[in-house]
PyMOL CGO cylinders between C-alpha atoms (Angstrom):
from pymol import cmd
from pymol.cgo import CYLINDER

trace = [
    CYLINDER, 93.22, -5.12, 30.24, 94.82, -4.11, 26.92, 0.3, 1, 1, 1, 1, 1, 1,
    CYLINDER, 94.82, -4.11, 26.92, 93.44, -3.59, 23.41, 0.3, 1, 1, 1, 1, 1, 1,
    CYLINDER, 93.44, -3.59, 23.41, 94.55, -7.09, 22.42, 0.3, 1, 1, 1, 1, 1, 1,
    CYLINDER, 94.55, -7.09, 22.42, 92.63, -8.80, 25.20, 0.3, 1, 1, 1, 1, 1, 1,
    CYLINDER, 92.63, -8.80, 25.20, 89.25, -8.44, 23.44, 0.3, 1, 1, 1, 1, 1, 1,
    CYLINDER, 89.25, -8.44, 23.44, 85.87, -7.87, 24.98, 0.3, 1, 1, 1, 1, 1, 1,
    CYLINDER, 85.87, -7.87, 24.98, 84.77, -9.79, 28.05, 0.3, 1, 1, 1, 1, 1, 1,
    CYLINDER, 84.77, -9.79, 28.05, 82.69, -12.86, 27.27, 0.3, 1, 1, 1, 1, 1, 1,
    CYLINDER, 82.69, -12.86, 27.27, 78.95, -12.39, 27.02, 0.3, 1, 1, 1, 1, 1, 1,
    CYLINDER, 78.95, -12.39, 27.02, 79.07, -8.77, 25.90, 0.3, 1, 1, 1, 1, 1, 1,
    CYLINDER, 79.07, -8.77, 25.90, 78.58, -9.67, 22.21, 0.3, 1, 1, 1, 1, 1, 1,
    CYLINDER, 78.58, -9.67, 22.21, 75.07, -10.98, 22.79, 0.3, 1, 1, 1, 1, 1, 1,
    CYLINDER, 75.07, -10.98, 22.79, 72.32, -8.50, 21.87, 0.3, 1, 1, 1, 1, 1, 1,
    CYLINDER, 72.32, -8.50, 21.87, 69.44, -8.00, 24.28, 0.3, 1, 1, 1, 1, 1, 1,
    CYLINDER, 69.44, -8.00, 24.28, 66.24, -9.84, 23.39, 0.3, 1, 1, 1, 1, 1, 1,
    CYLINDER, 66.24, -9.84, 23.39, 64.26, -6.62, 22.76, 0.3, 1, 1, 1, 1, 1, 1,
    CYLINDER, 64.26, -6.62, 22.76, 66.93, -5.46, 20.28, 0.3, 1, 1, 1, 1, 1, 1,
    CYLINDER, 66.93, -5.46, 20.28, 66.63, -8.68, 18.26, 0.3, 1, 1, 1, 1, 1, 1,
    CYLINDER, 66.63, -8.68, 18.26, 62.84, -8.19, 18.22, 0.3, 1, 1, 1, 1, 1, 1,
    CYLINDER, 62.84, -8.19, 18.22, 63.27, -4.68, 16.83, 0.3, 1, 1, 1, 1, 1, 1,
    CYLINDER, 63.27, -4.68, 16.83, 65.57, -5.93, 14.06, 0.3, 1, 1, 1, 1, 1, 1,
    CYLINDER, 65.57, -5.93, 14.06, 63.15, -8.73, 13.14, 0.3, 1, 1, 1, 1, 1, 1,
    CYLINDER, 63.15, -8.73, 13.14, 60.18, -6.35, 13.19, 0.3, 1, 1, 1, 1, 1, 1,
    CYLINDER, 60.18, -6.35, 13.19, 61.94, -3.81, 10.97, 0.3, 1, 1, 1, 1, 1, 1,
    CYLINDER, 61.94, -3.81, 10.97, 63.01, -6.56, 8.55, 0.3, 1, 1, 1, 1, 1, 1,
    CYLINDER, 63.01, -6.56, 8.55, 59.45, -7.87, 8.33, 0.3, 1, 1, 1, 1, 1, 1,
    CYLINDER, 59.45, -7.87, 8.33, 58.12, -4.34, 7.69, 0.3, 1, 1, 1, 1, 1, 1,
    CYLINDER, 58.12, -4.34, 7.69, 60.64, -3.75, 4.89, 0.3, 1, 1, 1, 1, 1, 1,
    CYLINDER, 60.64, -3.75, 4.89, 59.80, -7.12, 3.32, 0.3, 1, 1, 1, 1, 1, 1,
    CYLINDER, 59.80, -7.12, 3.32, 56.08, -6.31, 3.51, 0.3, 1, 1, 1, 1, 1, 1,
    CYLINDER, 56.08, -6.31, 3.51, 56.61, -2.93, 1.81, 0.3, 1, 1, 1, 1, 1, 1,
    CYLINDER, 56.61, -2.93, 1.81, 58.68, -4.51, -0.97, 0.3, 1, 1, 1, 1, 1, 1,
    CYLINDER, 58.68, -4.51, -0.97, 56.05, -7.20, -1.61, 0.3, 1, 1, 1, 1, 1, 1,
    CYLINDER, 56.05, -7.20, -1.61, 53.26, -4.61, -1.50, 0.3, 1, 1, 1, 1, 1, 1,
    CYLINDER, 53.26, -4.61, -1.50, 55.10, -2.49, -4.08, 0.3, 1, 1, 1, 1, 1, 1,
    CYLINDER, 55.10, -2.49, -4.08, 55.69, -5.47, -6.37, 0.3, 1, 1, 1, 1, 1, 1,
    CYLINDER, 55.69, -5.47, -6.37, 52.11, -6.79, -6.18, 0.3, 1, 1, 1, 1, 1, 1,
    CYLINDER, 52.11, -6.79, -6.18, 50.15, -3.53, -5.71, 0.3, 1, 1, 1, 1, 1, 1,
    CYLINDER, 50.15, -3.53, -5.71, 48.83, -3.56, -9.29, 0.3, 1, 1, 1, 1, 1, 1,
    CYLINDER, 48.83, -3.56, -9.29, 48.70, -7.32, -9.77, 0.3, 1, 1, 1, 1, 1, 1,
    CYLINDER, 48.70, -7.32, -9.77, 44.92, -7.55, -10.28, 0.3, 1, 1, 1, 1, 1, 1,
    CYLINDER, 44.92, -7.55, -10.28, 44.96, -4.78, -12.90, 0.3, 1, 1, 1, 1, 1, 1,
    CYLINDER, 44.96, -4.78, -12.90, 47.83, -6.49, -14.73, 0.3, 1, 1, 1, 1, 1, 1,
    CYLINDER, 47.83, -6.49, -14.73, 45.82, -9.71, -14.63, 0.3, 1, 1, 1, 1, 1, 1,
    CYLINDER, 45.82, -9.71, -14.63, 42.81, -7.92, -16.19, 0.3, 1, 1, 1, 1, 1, 1,
    CYLINDER, 42.81, -7.92, -16.19, 44.99, -6.78, -19.11, 0.3, 1, 1, 1, 1, 1, 1,
    CYLINDER, 44.99, -6.78, -19.11, 46.58, -10.22, -19.43, 0.3, 1, 1, 1, 1, 1, 1,
    CYLINDER, 46.58, -10.22, -19.43, 43.15, -11.91, -19.49, 0.3, 1, 1, 1, 1, 1, 1,
    CYLINDER, 43.15, -11.91, -19.49, 41.92, -9.44, -22.14, 0.3, 1, 1, 1, 1, 1, 1,
    CYLINDER, 41.92, -9.44, -22.14, 44.92, -9.99, -24.41, 0.3, 1, 1, 1, 1, 1, 1,
    CYLINDER, 44.92, -9.99, -24.41, 44.82, -13.78, -24.02, 0.3, 1, 1, 1, 1, 1, 1,
    CYLINDER, 44.82, -13.78, -24.02, 41.15, -13.68, -25.01, 0.3, 1, 1, 1, 1, 1, 1,
    CYLINDER, 41.15, -13.68, -25.01, 42.12, -11.70, -28.12, 0.3, 1, 1, 1, 1, 1, 1,
    CYLINDER, 42.12, -11.70, -28.12, 44.88, -14.22, -28.86, 0.3, 1, 1, 1, 1, 1, 1,
    CYLINDER, 44.88, -14.22, -28.86, 42.23, -16.92, -28.85, 0.3, 1, 1, 1, 1, 1, 1,
    CYLINDER, 42.23, -16.92, -28.85, 40.20, -14.68, -31.22, 0.3, 1, 1, 1, 1, 1, 1,
    CYLINDER, 40.20, -14.68, -31.22, 37.25, -14.69, -28.82, 0.3, 1, 1, 1, 1, 1, 1,
    CYLINDER, 37.25, -14.69, -28.82, 36.26, -11.13, -29.72, 0.3, 1, 1, 1, 1, 1, 1,
    CYLINDER, 36.26, -11.13, -29.72, 32.82, -11.11, -28.06, 0.3, 1, 1, 1, 1, 1, 1,
    CYLINDER, 32.82, -11.11, -28.06, 34.32, -12.18, -24.73, 0.3, 1, 1, 1, 1, 1, 1,
    CYLINDER, 34.32, -12.18, -24.73, 37.14, -9.64, -25.11, 0.3, 1, 1, 1, 1, 1, 1,
    CYLINDER, 37.14, -9.64, -25.11, 34.56, -6.93, -25.84, 0.3, 1, 1, 1, 1, 1, 1,
    CYLINDER, 34.56, -6.93, -25.84, 32.80, -7.79, -22.57, 0.3, 1, 1, 1, 1, 1, 1,
    CYLINDER, 32.80, -7.79, -22.57, 36.10, -7.67, -20.67, 0.3, 1, 1, 1, 1, 1, 1,
    CYLINDER, 36.10, -7.67, -20.67, 36.71, -4.20, -22.15, 0.3, 1, 1, 1, 1, 1, 1,
    CYLINDER, 36.71, -4.20, -22.15, 33.43, -3.07, -20.53, 0.3, 1, 1, 1, 1, 1, 1,
    CYLINDER, 33.43, -3.07, -20.53, 32.80, -0.43, -23.18, 0.3, 1, 1, 1, 1, 1, 1,
    CYLINDER, 32.80, -0.43, -23.18, 30.56, 2.61, -23.02, 0.3, 1, 1, 1, 1, 1, 1,
    CYLINDER, 30.56, 2.61, -23.02, 27.36, 2.60, -25.07, 0.3, 1, 1, 1, 1, 1, 1,
    CYLINDER, 27.36, 2.60, -25.07, 28.99, 4.68, -27.80, 0.3, 1, 1, 1, 1, 1, 1,
    CYLINDER, 28.99, 4.68, -27.80, 31.75, 2.07, -28.39, 0.3, 1, 1, 1, 1, 1, 1,
    CYLINDER, 31.75, 2.07, -28.39, 29.94, -0.67, -30.27, 0.3, 1, 1, 1, 1, 1, 1,
    CYLINDER, 29.94, -0.67, -30.27, 31.07, -4.21, -30.95, 0.3, 1, 1, 1, 1, 1, 1,
    CYLINDER, 31.07, -4.21, -30.95, 31.82, -3.48, -34.61, 0.3, 1, 1, 1, 1, 1, 1,
    CYLINDER, 31.82, -3.48, -34.61, 34.05, -0.56, -33.54, 0.3, 1, 1, 1, 1, 1, 1,
    CYLINDER, 34.05, -0.56, -33.54, 35.84, -2.90, -31.17, 0.3, 1, 1, 1, 1, 1, 1,
    CYLINDER, 35.84, -2.90, -31.17, 36.42, -5.53, -33.87, 0.3, 1, 1, 1, 1, 1, 1,
    CYLINDER, 36.42, -5.53, -33.87, 37.74, -2.85, -36.24, 0.3, 1, 1, 1, 1, 1, 1,
    CYLINDER, 37.74, -2.85, -36.24, 40.25, -1.83, -33.58, 0.3, 1, 1, 1, 1, 1, 1,
    CYLINDER, 40.25, -1.83, -33.58, 41.16, -5.25, -32.15, 0.3, 1, 1, 1, 1, 1, 1,
    CYLINDER, 41.16, -5.25, -32.15, 40.24, -7.77, -34.85, 0.3, 1, 1, 1, 1, 1, 1,
    CYLINDER, 40.24, -7.77, -34.85, 42.42, -9.25, -37.55, 0.3, 1, 1, 1, 1, 1, 1,
    CYLINDER, 42.42, -9.25, -37.55, 42.37, -5.96, -39.51, 0.3, 1, 1, 1, 1, 1, 1,
    CYLINDER, 42.37, -5.96, -39.51, 43.02, -3.82, -36.41, 0.3, 1, 1, 1, 1, 1, 1,
    CYLINDER, 43.02, -3.82, -36.41, 46.14, -1.88, -35.52, 0.3, 1, 1, 1, 1, 1, 1,
    CYLINDER, 46.14, -1.88, -35.52, 47.92, -4.96, -34.17, 0.3, 1, 1, 1, 1, 1, 1,
    CYLINDER, 47.92, -4.96, -34.17, 46.39, -7.63, -36.40, 0.3, 1, 1, 1, 1, 1, 1,
    CYLINDER, 46.39, -7.63, -36.40, 46.11, -11.07, -34.84, 0.3, 1, 1, 1, 1, 1, 1,
    CYLINDER, 46.11, -11.07, -34.84, 47.74, -10.89, -31.45, 0.3, 1, 1, 1, 1, 1, 1,
    CYLINDER, 47.74, -10.89, -31.45, 50.48, -13.47, -31.33, 0.3, 1, 1, 1, 1, 1, 1,
    CYLINDER, 50.48, -13.47, -31.33, 52.41, -12.23, -28.32, 0.3, 1, 1, 1, 1, 1, 1,
    CYLINDER, 52.41, -12.23, -28.32, 52.44, -9.52, -25.72, 0.3, 1, 1, 1, 1, 1, 1,
    CYLINDER, 52.44, -9.52, -25.72, 54.57, -8.42, -22.80, 0.3, 1, 1, 1, 1, 1, 1,
    CYLINDER, 54.57, -8.42, -22.80, 53.49, -6.35, -19.83, 0.3, 1, 1, 1, 1, 1, 1,
    CYLINDER, 53.49, -6.35, -19.83, 56.24, -3.81, -19.35, 0.3, 1, 1, 1, 1, 1, 1,
    CYLINDER, 56.24, -3.81, -19.35, 55.02, -1.71, -16.46, 0.3, 1, 1, 1, 1, 1, 1,
    CYLINDER, 55.02, -1.71, -16.46, 52.08, -0.90, -14.23, 0.3, 1, 1, 1, 1, 1, 1,
    CYLINDER, 52.08, -0.90, -14.23, 51.79, 2.52, -12.59, 0.3, 1, 1, 1, 1, 1, 1,
    CYLINDER, 51.79, 2.52, -12.59, 49.16, 3.55, -10.08, 0.3, 1, 1, 1, 1, 1, 1,
    CYLINDER, 49.16, 3.55, -10.08, 47.24, 6.73, -10.81, 0.3, 1, 1, 1, 1, 1, 1,
    CYLINDER, 47.24, 6.73, -10.81, 45.71, 7.51, -7.47, 0.3, 1, 1, 1, 1, 1, 1,
    CYLINDER, 45.71, 7.51, -7.47, 42.93, 5.38, -6.08, 0.3, 1, 1, 1, 1, 1, 1,
    CYLINDER, 42.93, 5.38, -6.08, 40.95, 5.33, -9.33, 0.3, 1, 1, 1, 1, 1, 1,
    CYLINDER, 40.95, 5.33, -9.33, 43.09, 3.25, -11.63, 0.3, 1, 1, 1, 1, 1, 1,
    CYLINDER, 43.09, 3.25, -11.63, 46.31, 1.91, -13.04, 0.3, 1, 1, 1, 1, 1, 1,
    CYLINDER, 46.31, 1.91, -13.04, 48.13, 2.48, -16.30, 0.3, 1, 1, 1, 1, 1, 1,
    CYLINDER, 48.13, 2.48, -16.30, 49.43, -0.84, -17.66, 0.3, 1, 1, 1, 1, 1, 1,
    CYLINDER, 49.43, -0.84, -17.66, 52.00, -0.54, -20.44, 0.3, 1, 1, 1, 1, 1, 1,
    CYLINDER, 52.00, -0.54, -20.44, 52.09, -3.45, -22.89, 0.3, 1, 1, 1, 1, 1, 1,
    CYLINDER, 52.09, -3.45, -22.89, 54.11, -4.28, -25.99, 0.3, 1, 1, 1, 1, 1, 1,
    CYLINDER, 54.11, -4.28, -25.99, 51.93, -6.20, -28.44, 0.3, 1, 1, 1, 1, 1, 1,
    CYLINDER, 51.93, -6.20, -28.44, 53.46, -8.21, -31.30, 0.3, 1, 1, 1, 1, 1, 1,
    CYLINDER, 53.46, -8.21, -31.30, 56.76, -6.37, -30.69, 0.3, 1, 1, 1, 1, 1, 1,
    CYLINDER, 56.76, -6.37, -30.69, 55.22, -3.17, -32.08, 0.3, 1, 1, 1, 1, 1, 1,
    CYLINDER, 55.22, -3.17, -32.08, 56.70, 0.12, -30.87, 0.3, 1, 1, 1, 1, 1, 1,
    CYLINDER, 56.70, 0.12, -30.87, 55.75, 2.27, -29.14, 0.3, 1, 1, 1, 1, 1, 1,
    CYLINDER, 55.75, 2.27, -29.14, 54.04, 0.16, -26.48, 0.3, 1, 1, 1, 1, 1, 1,
    CYLINDER, 54.04, 0.16, -26.48, 50.37, 0.67, -25.69, 0.3, 1, 1, 1, 1, 1, 1,
    CYLINDER, 50.37, 0.67, -25.69, 49.09, 2.12, -22.41, 0.3, 1, 1, 1, 1, 1, 1,
    CYLINDER, 49.09, 2.12, -22.41, 45.85, 0.70, -21.01, 0.3, 1, 1, 1, 1, 1, 1,
    CYLINDER, 45.85, 0.70, -21.01, 43.81, 2.39, -18.31, 0.3, 1, 1, 1, 1, 1, 1,
    CYLINDER, 43.81, 2.39, -18.31, 42.38, -0.15, -15.86, 0.3, 1, 1, 1, 1, 1, 1,
    CYLINDER, 42.38, -0.15, -15.86, 39.76, 0.89, -13.34, 0.3, 1, 1, 1, 1, 1, 1,
    CYLINDER, 39.76, 0.89, -13.34, 40.62, -0.38, -9.87, 0.3, 1, 1, 1, 1, 1, 1,
    CYLINDER, 40.62, -0.38, -9.87, 36.94, -0.74, -8.96, 0.3, 1, 1, 1, 1, 1, 1,
    CYLINDER, 36.94, -0.74, -8.96, 35.49, -2.49, -12.04, 0.3, 1, 1, 1, 1, 1, 1,
    CYLINDER, 35.49, -2.49, -12.04, 38.64, -3.69, -13.88, 0.3, 1, 1, 1, 1, 1, 1,
    CYLINDER, 38.64, -3.69, -13.88, 37.19, -2.03, -17.01, 0.3, 1, 1, 1, 1, 1, 1,
    CYLINDER, 37.19, -2.03, -17.01, 39.79, -1.38, -19.70, 0.3, 1, 1, 1, 1, 1, 1,
    CYLINDER, 39.79, -1.38, -19.70, 40.27, 1.58, -22.00, 0.3, 1, 1, 1, 1, 1, 1,
    CYLINDER, 40.27, 1.58, -22.00, 43.02, 3.44, -23.76, 0.3, 1, 1, 1, 1, 1, 1,
    CYLINDER, 43.02, 3.44, -23.76, 45.00, 5.50, -21.30, 0.3, 1, 1, 1, 1, 1, 1,
    CYLINDER, 45.00, 5.50, -21.30, 44.16, 9.22, -21.31, 0.3, 1, 1, 1, 1, 1, 1,
    CYLINDER, 44.16, 9.22, -21.31, 47.63, 9.98, -19.88, 0.3, 1, 1, 1, 1, 1, 1,
]
cmd.load_cgo(trace, "trace")
């Protein structure tokens, strides 16, 4: 047998257990990628729902979605998020990023009405309550 003869037939086939290992590793990698992509999906949805409610100018509903403390009254909320607020009437928004902060919550970064810099929301994982990010 010389180098030009090639390998004997049948030696190219991988054992069945080896194919199972490759498939298992591929499935694990795919799972990790999907988990990373969708890990903060529910918190992003909470911010999206809040901003869409503001777009529709349903301020009372948006105030309830914010789940404010007793010291943050509805009139304070309308001053911040109403037509005369920092962003005016919300016409458009884009979620730029969502970063986990431990098991407690997620920071969701949003650009509203193309205003810079973008705004960071803190979203509680447990209650989906929103607030301005302390970080």
